[in-house]
N, C-alpha and C positions, 0 to 999 in steps of 0.2 A: 174588540177582539174577545170572543168568548168561545170556549173557556180560555183564560189567560195561559199562555204557554210557559213552561219552565224557563227561568231566567237564562240558563245556559243556552237553550234553544233560541230564545229571543236575541241574545247577544250574537250568537253565531249567524243568525239571519241578517242582522243589521250590519255586521262586519262584512258579510258577503256583498251586501248592497253598496257599501262605500269602498271596498277594496278590490272588487272583481275587475281586472284589467280587460276582460273580454266584453264587459257590459257597455254597449255603445251609448246608452243613455246617461251613464254616470262616470265613466272612466275618462275624466278630463285631463289627468296627469298620468304619464307612464312612469312607474316606479322601477328602479333598478334594484338588484339584489342588495347592494350595500348602502342604499339611500337611508338617510335619517328621516324619520316621519314623526310628526306631532299630531296627536289626536286630542281634541278638546271635548270633554264631556260636560255639557252645560246642564245644570240641575234645574234652573228656573225656579228654585225654591220648593219643588214638589216632593223632595225626599229629605230625610234627615241626613246629617253627615255620615252616620253609621251605615245607612242604606246605600248612599252614594259611594262610600268607600268599598262596600261589598261588590257593587256593580263594577267599579273601577278595577278591583282585583281580579274579578272574573274576566273582564275584558283584556287585561294584561296577560292573564294565563292563556287565553285563547290566541292572542297575538303572538305569544311566546312559542306556540306550536308551529307558526308559519314564518316567524322572523327570529333570527338568532341573536340579534343585537340587544344591548342592554336597554332596559326600560325603567322609567321612573313615573311616579304619580305624585301629584301635589294638589292641595286644595287652595283655591283662591276665595277669599271671603270679602264680601263688600259690606257696605253700611247696613244693608237690609238684614244681615246676619247678626248684627250686634245692637239692635234696637236704636240705631241712630246716634249712639254715643261717640 
């Protein structure tokens, strides 16, 4: 993708892809207004924890404009993050 879009625009685009209930290609589950939803953001080791945290916070902020329920973010670290110790 060139030029690379602003992070806010990219996240908005990706959230629309996975949350649009009218998209017949991707809307496998119908969400109700009060449903609790889990979104997993997998880093695959391509970003630092700082960068991933910034992306996660922007994602939560954008989801907060469309969902009024409480939101949490957490990091899961596997053995690849701690040099195998």
